[in-house]
VONU-463428 format. One line per field, with one value per residue: residue number from 1; x, y, z of N, C-alpha, C in turn. Coordinates in Angstrom, 1 decimal. Layout:
residues N
num [NUM / ...];
nX [X / ...];
nY [Y / ...];
nZ [Z / ...];
caX [X / ...];
caY [Y / ...];
caZ [Z / ...];
cX [X / ...];
cY [Y / ...];
cZ [Z / ...];
This chain:
residues 148
num [1 / 2 / 3 / 4 / 5 / 6 / 7 / 8 / 9 / 10 / 11 / 12 / 13 / 14 / 15 / 16 / 17 / 18 / 19 / 20 / 21 / 22 / 23 / 24 / 25 / 26 / 27 / 28 / 29 / 30 / 31 / 32 / 33 / 34 / 35 / 36 / 37 / 38 / 39 / 40 / 41 / 42 / 43 / 44 / 45 / 46 / 47 / 48 / 49 / 50 / 51 / 52 / 53 / 54 / 55 / 56 / 57 / 58 / 59 / 60 / 61 / 62 / 63 / 64 / 65 / 66 / 67 / 68 / 69 / 70 / 71 / 72 / 73 / 74 / 75 / 76 / 77 / 78 / 79 / 80 / 81 / 82 / 83 / 84 / 85 / 86 / 87 / 88 / 89 / 90 / 91 / 92 / 93 / 94 / 95 / 96 / 97 / 98 / 99 / 100 / 101 / 102 / 103 / 104 / 105 / 106 / 107 / 108 / 109 / 110 / 111 / 112 / 113 / 114 / 115 / 116 / 117 / 118 / 119 / 120 / 121 / 122 / 123 / 124 / 125 / 126 / 127 / 128 / 129 / 130 / 131 / 132 / 133 / 134 / 135 / 136 / 137 / 138 / 139 / 140 / 141 / 142 / 143 / 144 / 145 / 146 / 147 / 148];
nX [65.6 / 66.2 / 67.7 / 66.4 / 67.3 / 70.0 / 72.9 / 75.2 / 78.7 / 80.6 / 79.5 / 79.3 / 81.9 / 84.7 / 86.2 / 89.4 / 92.2 / 93.0 / 95.8 / 99.1 / 99.0 / 96.4 / 96.1 / 97.8 / 96.5 / 97.0 / 96.2 / 95.2 / 96.8 / 97.9 / 100.5 / 103.8 / 106.7 / 109.6 / 112.3 / 114.4 / 115.2 / 116.5 / 117.0 / 114.8 / 114.6 / 114.0 / 115.0 / 113.6 / 113.1 / 112.8 / 110.8 / 109.6 / 106.6 / 104.7 / 104.3 / 103.8 / 104.9 / 106.6 / 107.0 / 109.1 / 109.7 / 112.7 / 114.3 / 117.0 / 118.9 / 119.1 / 118.1 / 116.1 / 112.8 / 109.9 / 106.9 / 104.1 / 101.3 / 100.2 / 99.2 / 97.5 / 98.3 / 97.7 / 100.0 / 102.1 / 102.8 / 102.6 / 104.3 / 104.6 / 107.5 / 107.9 / 109.7 / 113.1 / 114.3 / 116.7 / 119.2 / 120.9 / 124.1 / 125.0 / 124.3 / 124.9 / 126.5 / 125.4 / 123.0 / 123.5 / 121.6 / 119.5 / 116.7 / 116.1 / 114.9 / 112.2 / 111.4 / 112.1 / 112.8 / 115.3 / 116.3 / 118.7 / 120.1 / 120.8 / 122.6 / 125.9 / 128.5 / 130.3 / 128.7 / 126.5 / 127.7 / 128.4 / 125.8 / 124.6 / 126.3 / 125.8 / 123.0 / 123.2 / 124.5 / 122.6 / 120.5 / 121.5 / 122.1 / 119.5 / 119.2 / 119.9 / 121.8 / 123.5 / 124.6 / 127.4 / 128.7 / 131.1 / 131.0 / 132.4 / 134.1 / 132.4 / 133.2 / 134.2 / 133.6 / 136.0 / 138.0 / 139.4];
nY [-228.4 / -229.9 / -233.0 / -235.1 / -237.5 / -237.5 / -237.1 / -234.8 / -234.9 / -234.9 / -236.1 / -238.7 / -239.5 / -241.5 / -242.1 / -240.9 / -243.1 / -244.4 / -243.3 / -243.1 / -241.9 / -242.7 / -245.1 / -246.6 / -246.8 / -244.9 / -242.5 / -239.2 / -237.9 / -240.3 / -242.1 / -242.8 / -244.8 / -244.0 / -244.2 / -241.9 / -241.4 / -239.6 / -236.1 / -233.9 / -231.4 / -229.1 / -229.5 / -231.0 / -234.0 / -237.2 / -240.1 / -243.5 / -245.3 / -248.0 / -247.7 / -245.0 / -241.6 / -239.8 / -236.6 / -235.1 / -232.4 / -231.1 / -233.4 / -235.5 / -237.4 / -240.9 / -240.5 / -242.0 / -241.9 / -240.8 / -239.8 / -237.8 / -237.9 / -235.1 / -234.0 / -235.4 / -236.0 / -236.4 / -237.3 / -236.9 / -237.1 / -235.3 / -235.1 / -234.4 / -234.0 / -235.9 / -237.2 / -237.9 / -241.0 / -242.4 / -240.6 / -239.4 / -239.9 / -237.7 / -235.4 / -232.5 / -232.1 / -230.1 / -227.9 / -224.7 / -222.7 / -222.3 / -222.4 / -224.0 / -226.6 / -226.1 / -224.2 / -224.9 / -223.5 / -223.3 / -225.6 / -227.2 / -226.8 / -228.5 / -230.2 / -231.4 / -229.2 / -229.9 / -231.9 / -230.4 / -228.7 / -230.7 / -231.7 / -229.4 / -229.0 / -231.3 / -230.7 / -228.5 / -229.7 / -231.7 / -230.1 / -228.7 / -230.9 / -231.6 / -230.1 / -230.6 / -229.0 / -228.2 / -230.2 / -230.8 / -229.0 / -227.8 / -228.3 / -226.7 / -227.3 / -226.3 / -223.3 / -222.7 / -220.2 / -219.9 / -220.5 / -218.5];
nZ [-125.7 / -122.7 / -121.9 / -119.5 / -118.5 / -118.7 / -116.9 / -115.4 / -116.5 / -114.4 / -112.1 / -112.8 / -113.1 / -112.4 / -109.2 / -108.2 / -107.9 / -104.6 / -102.8 / -101.1 / -97.8 / -97.1 / -98.1 / -96.6 / -94.1 / -92.2 / -89.7 / -88.6 / -85.8 / -84.9 / -83.4 / -84.3 / -84.5 / -86.1 / -88.5 / -89.8 / -93.0 / -94.8 / -95.8 / -97.1 / -99.8 / -98.4 / -95.9 / -94.2 / -92.3 / -93.8 / -93.8 / -94.2 / -93.9 / -94.0 / -96.9 / -97.1 / -97.4 / -94.9 / -93.5 / -91.2 / -89.2 / -87.7 / -87.5 / -88.3 / -90.8 / -90.1 / -87.5 / -84.9 / -84.0 / -82.2 / -83.5 / -84.1 / -86.3 / -88.1 / -90.4 / -93.1 / -96.4 / -100.0 / -101.2 / -99.4 / -95.9 / -92.9 / -89.8 / -86.3 / -84.3 / -81.5 / -79.7 / -79.6 / -80.0 / -80.5 / -81.2 / -84.2 / -85.5 / -86.8 / -85.4 / -83.4 / -80.3 / -78.7 / -79.7 / -81.3 / -80.7 / -78.1 / -78.3 / -80.4 / -80.4 / -79.9 / -81.7 / -84.5 / -86.7 / -88.1 / -90.0 / -90.2 / -87.9 / -85.8 / -86.8 / -87.3 / -88.3 / -90.5 / -91.7 / -92.5 / -94.4 / -96.3 / -97.0 / -98.1 / -100.3 / -101.8 / -102.4 / -104.1 / -106.3 / -107.0 / -107.8 / -110.1 / -111.7 / -112.7 / -114.9 / -118.1 / -119.7 / -117.6 / -116.3 / -116.5 / -115.1 / -112.8 / -109.3 / -106.8 / -103.8 / -100.6 / -99.0 / -95.8 / -93.2 / -91.9 / -93.8 / -95.4];
caX [65.1 / 67.2 / 67.5 / 66.5 / 68.0 / 71.4 / 73.5 / 76.4 / 79.8 / 81.4 / 78.8 / 79.6 / 83.4 / 85.3 / 87.0 / 90.8 / 92.7 / 93.5 / 97.3 / 99.7 / 98.6 / 95.0 / 96.3 / 98.5 / 95.7 / 97.4 / 95.2 / 95.7 / 96.9 / 98.6 / 101.9 / 104.6 / 108.2 / 110.2 / 113.7 / 114.6 / 116.2 / 117.2 / 116.4 / 114.2 / 115.3 / 113.7 / 115.7 / 112.7 / 113.4 / 111.9 / 110.7 / 108.5 / 105.8 / 103.7 / 104.1 / 103.5 / 106.2 / 106.3 / 108.0 / 109.1 / 110.6 / 113.6 / 115.0 / 118.1 / 119.1 / 119.4 / 117.5 / 115.0 / 112.0 / 108.5 / 106.3 / 102.6 / 100.8 / 99.5 / 98.5 / 97.5 / 98.1 / 97.6 / 101.3 / 103.0 / 102.1 / 103.4 / 104.3 / 105.4 / 108.4 / 107.6 / 110.8 / 114.2 / 114.6 / 118.0 / 119.7 / 121.7 / 125.6 / 125.2 / 123.8 / 125.8 / 126.2 / 124.5 / 122.8 / 123.9 / 120.4 / 118.7 / 115.2 / 116.0 / 113.9 / 110.8 / 111.2 / 112.3 / 112.9 / 116.5 / 116.3 / 120.0 / 120.9 / 121.2 / 123.5 / 127.3 / 128.9 / 130.8 / 127.6 / 125.7 / 128.4 / 128.3 / 124.5 / 124.4 / 127.0 / 124.9 / 121.9 / 123.5 / 124.8 / 121.4 / 119.7 / 122.1 / 121.9 / 118.2 / 119.2 / 120.9 / 122.9 / 124.3 / 125.2 / 128.9 / 129.2 / 131.9 / 130.6 / 133.5 / 133.7 / 131.9 / 134.2 / 133.6 / 134.1 / 137.4 / 138.9 / 139.5];
caY [-229.1 / -230.7 / -234.5 / -235.2 / -238.7 / -237.4 / -236.5 / -234.2 / -235.8 / -234.9 / -237.0 / -240.1 / -239.7 / -242.5 / -241.5 / -241.2 / -244.2 / -244.0 / -243.6 / -242.4 / -242.2 / -243.3 / -246.5 / -247.3 / -246.9 / -243.9 / -241.5 / -238.0 / -238.1 / -241.5 / -241.9 / -243.7 / -244.9 / -243.8 / -244.0 / -240.9 / -241.9 / -238.6 / -234.8 / -233.4 / -230.2 / -228.0 / -229.9 / -231.9 / -235.4 / -238.1 / -241.5 / -244.2 / -246.2 / -248.8 / -247.1 / -243.5 / -240.9 / -238.9 / -235.6 / -234.7 / -231.3 / -231.2 / -234.6 / -235.7 / -238.8 / -241.9 / -240.4 / -242.8 / -241.0 / -241.0 / -238.6 / -237.8 / -237.4 / -233.9 / -233.8 / -236.5 / -235.5 / -237.4 / -237.8 / -236.8 / -237.0 / -234.5 / -235.5 / -233.6 / -234.8 / -236.0 / -237.5 / -238.6 / -242.2 / -242.7 / -239.5 / -239.6 / -239.6 / -236.4 / -234.4 / -231.8 / -232.4 / -229.1 / -227.0 / -223.3 / -222.0 / -222.9 / -222.5 / -224.8 / -227.7 / -225.6 / -223.3 / -225.7 / -222.5 / -223.6 / -227.1 / -227.9 / -226.3 / -229.6 / -231.1 / -231.0 / -228.3 / -230.6 / -232.6 / -229.3 / -228.3 / -231.8 / -231.8 / -228.3 / -229.2 / -232.2 / -230.1 / -227.8 / -230.7 / -232.4 / -229.1 / -228.6 / -232.2 / -231.6 / -229.4 / -231.2 / -228.2 / -227.8 / -231.4 / -230.9 / -227.9 / -228.4 / -227.6 / -226.6 / -227.5 / -225.1 / -222.8 / -222.2 / -218.8 / -220.0 / -220.9 / -217.3];
caZ [-124.6 / -121.9 / -121.7 / -118.0 / -118.1 / -118.8 / -115.7 / -115.6 / -116.5 / -113.1 / -111.2 / -113.2 / -113.2 / -111.5 / -108.2 / -108.4 / -107.0 / -103.3 / -102.7 / -100.0 / -96.4 / -97.0 / -98.5 / -95.5 / -92.8 / -91.2 / -89.2 / -87.9 / -84.3 / -84.6 / -83.0 / -85.0 / -84.4 / -87.4 / -88.9 / -90.7 / -94.1 / -95.5 / -95.7 / -98.3 / -100.2 / -97.4 / -94.6 / -93.3 / -92.3 / -94.5 / -93.4 / -94.9 / -93.1 / -94.8 / -98.2 / -97.0 / -97.0 / -93.8 / -93.2 / -89.7 / -88.9 / -86.5 / -87.5 / -89.3 / -91.3 / -89.0 / -86.2 / -84.6 / -83.3 / -82.0 / -84.1 / -84.2 / -87.5 / -88.0 / -91.7 / -94.1 / -97.8 / -101.0 / -101.5 / -98.2 / -94.6 / -92.0 / -88.4 / -85.4 / -83.5 / -80.0 / -78.9 / -80.3 / -79.2 / -80.7 / -82.0 / -85.3 / -85.3 / -87.4 / -84.5 / -82.5 / -78.9 / -78.2 / -80.8 / -81.1 / -80.3 / -77.0 / -78.7 / -81.6 / -80.3 / -79.9 / -82.8 / -85.7 / -87.8 / -88.7 / -90.2 / -90.0 / -86.7 / -84.9 / -87.5 / -87.2 / -89.4 / -91.7 / -92.4 / -93.1 / -95.6 / -97.3 / -97.5 / -99.0 / -101.5 / -102.6 / -102.8 / -105.3 / -107.4 / -107.4 / -108.5 / -111.4 / -112.4 / -113.2 / -116.2 / -119.0 / -120.1 / -116.5 / -115.7 / -116.5 / -114.2 / -111.6 / -108.1 / -106.0 / -102.2 / -100.0 / -98.1 / -94.5 / -92.9 / -91.4 / -94.9 / -96.3];
cX [66.2 / 66.8 / 67.6 / 67.2 / 69.5 / 71.9 / 74.8 / 77.6 / 80.5 / 80.8 / 79.2 / 81.0 / 83.9 / 86.2 / 88.5 / 91.2 / 93.2 / 95.0 / 97.8 / 99.1 / 97.3 / 95.2 / 96.9 / 97.7 / 96.1 / 96.2 / 95.8 / 95.7 / 97.6 / 100.0 / 102.7 / 106.1 / 108.8 / 111.7 / 113.8 / 115.7 / 117.1 / 116.5 / 115.8 / 114.9 / 115.1 / 114.4 / 114.8 / 113.1 / 112.3 / 112.0 / 109.6 / 107.9 / 104.7 / 103.3 / 103.9 / 104.8 / 105.7 / 107.4 / 107.9 / 110.2 / 111.5 / 114.4 / 116.0 / 118.2 / 119.6 / 118.9 / 116.4 / 114.1 / 110.6 / 107.9 / 104.8 / 102.1 / 99.9 / 98.8 / 98.6 / 97.3 / 98.0 / 98.9 / 102.3 / 102.2 / 103.1 / 103.2 / 105.1 / 106.3 / 108.0 / 108.8 / 111.9 / 114.5 / 116.1 / 118.5 / 120.8 / 123.1 / 125.8 / 124.8 / 125.0 / 125.5 / 125.2 / 124.3 / 123.1 / 122.8 / 119.7 / 117.2 / 115.0 / 115.0 / 112.5 / 110.5 / 111.2 / 112.4 / 114.3 / 116.7 / 117.6 / 120.8 / 121.4 / 122.2 / 124.9 / 127.6 / 129.3 / 129.7 / 126.7 / 126.3 / 128.2 / 126.9 / 124.2 / 125.1 / 126.3 / 123.7 / 122.0 / 123.8 / 123.5 / 120.5 / 120.2 / 122.0 / 120.5 / 118.2 / 120.3 / 122.1 / 123.9 / 125.0 / 126.7 / 129.5 / 130.0 / 131.4 / 131.7 / 133.1 / 133.3 / 133.0 / 133.6 / 134.2 / 135.6 / 138.4 / 139.1 / 141.1];
cY [-229.9 / -232.1 / -234.8 / -236.5 / -238.7 / -236.6 / -235.9 / -235.1 / -235.9 / -235.8 / -238.4 / -240.4 / -240.7 / -241.6 / -241.8 / -242.4 / -243.7 / -244.3 / -242.9 / -242.9 / -243.0 / -244.8 / -247.3 / -247.5 / -245.9 / -243.0 / -240.3 / -238.3 / -239.4 / -241.2 / -243.1 / -243.7 / -244.9 / -243.8 / -243.1 / -241.4 / -240.8 / -237.2 / -234.5 / -232.0 / -229.0 / -228.3 / -230.5 / -233.3 / -236.3 / -239.5 / -242.2 / -245.2 / -246.7 / -248.1 / -245.7 / -242.8 / -239.9 / -237.9 / -235.2 / -233.6 / -231.5 / -232.5 / -234.5 / -237.2 / -239.6 / -241.6 / -241.5 / -241.9 / -241.4 / -239.7 / -238.8 / -237.2 / -236.2 / -233.5 / -235.0 / -235.9 / -236.6 / -238.1 / -237.9 / -236.5 / -236.2 / -235.0 / -234.5 / -234.5 / -234.7 / -236.2 / -238.2 / -239.9 / -242.7 / -241.5 / -240.0 / -239.2 / -238.2 / -235.3 / -233.8 / -232.3 / -231.4 / -228.1 / -225.5 / -222.6 / -222.7 / -223.2 / -223.4 / -225.9 / -227.3 / -224.9 / -224.0 / -224.7 / -222.8 / -225.1 / -227.8 / -227.5 / -227.4 / -230.5 / -230.5 / -230.1 / -229.0 / -231.3 / -231.6 / -228.9 / -229.5 / -231.9 / -230.6 / -228.4 / -230.2 / -231.7 / -229.4 / -228.7 / -231.3 / -231.4 / -228.9 / -229.7 / -232.3 / -231.0 / -230.0 / -230.4 / -227.8 / -229.1 / -231.5 / -229.7 / -228.4 / -227.6 / -227.7 / -226.8 / -226.2 / -224.6 / -222.4 / -220.8 / -218.8 / -220.2 / -219.7 / -217.2];
cZ [-123.9 / -121.8 / -120.2 / -117.6 / -118.2 / -117.6 / -116.1 / -115.6 / -115.1 / -112.2 / -111.5 / -113.3 / -112.1 / -110.5 / -108.5 / -107.5 / -105.6 / -103.3 / -101.5 / -98.7 / -96.3 / -97.3 / -97.3 / -94.2 / -91.8 / -90.8 / -88.5 / -86.4 / -84.0 / -84.3 / -83.6 / -84.5 / -85.7 / -87.4 / -90.0 / -91.7 / -94.6 / -95.3 / -97.0 / -98.7 / -99.2 / -96.1 / -93.7 / -93.4 / -93.0 / -94.1 / -94.2 / -93.9 / -93.8 / -96.1 / -98.2 / -96.7 / -96.0 / -93.6 / -91.8 / -89.5 / -87.7 / -86.4 / -88.5 / -89.7 / -90.1 / -87.6 / -86.1 / -83.7 / -83.1 / -82.6 / -84.2 / -85.5 / -87.3 / -89.2 / -92.5 / -95.5 / -98.7 / -101.2 / -100.3 / -96.9 / -93.7 / -90.7 / -87.6 / -84.5 / -82.0 / -79.2 / -79.8 / -79.5 / -79.4 / -81.7 / -83.1 / -84.9 / -85.9 / -86.6 / -83.8 / -81.1 / -78.3 / -79.3 / -80.4 / -80.4 / -79.2 / -77.3 / -79.8 / -81.5 / -80.4 / -81.2 / -84.2 / -86.9 / -88.7 / -88.8 / -89.9 / -88.8 / -85.8 / -85.6 / -87.4 / -88.5 / -90.6 / -92.4 / -93.1 / -94.5 / -96.7 / -97.8 / -98.4 / -100.3 / -102.5 / -103.1 / -104.1 / -106.5 / -107.9 / -108.3 / -109.9 / -112.3 / -113.1 / -114.6 / -117.1 / -119.4 / -118.9 / -115.8 / -115.6 / -115.7 / -113.1 / -110.4 / -107.1 / -104.5 / -101.7 / -99.1 / -96.9 / -94.2 / -92.4 / -92.5 / -95.9 / -96.7];
């Protein structure tokens, strides 16, 4: 016979602590002025605002921009680039592709070539460093197509 006074455990379980965007008071659709600090491994610009990590496609480190929040996650918030208010020194004068600003398919296309090479080299070193047996591997400089 079932005990009617006993409730299932999932109903009595404590709610997980609030973190990330919910803690900072961010809302979907909000417009923020952000300073992009770095790129994540996928090439998305990373900024922080009141304790929340915000990813903005189409930005580079040291870009200042206006961005609109499009998705609030528990650990990461995504925002759409509205306008660059102060472009980074890492930017090219003119991207190779005329559709780059609308497409955002090539994360590094707006970055100067030398900076792309440096960033890619650091990505490889960081990935190898995550494995103790590979930490002593030498990562040679990246060769450009002109250096054959």
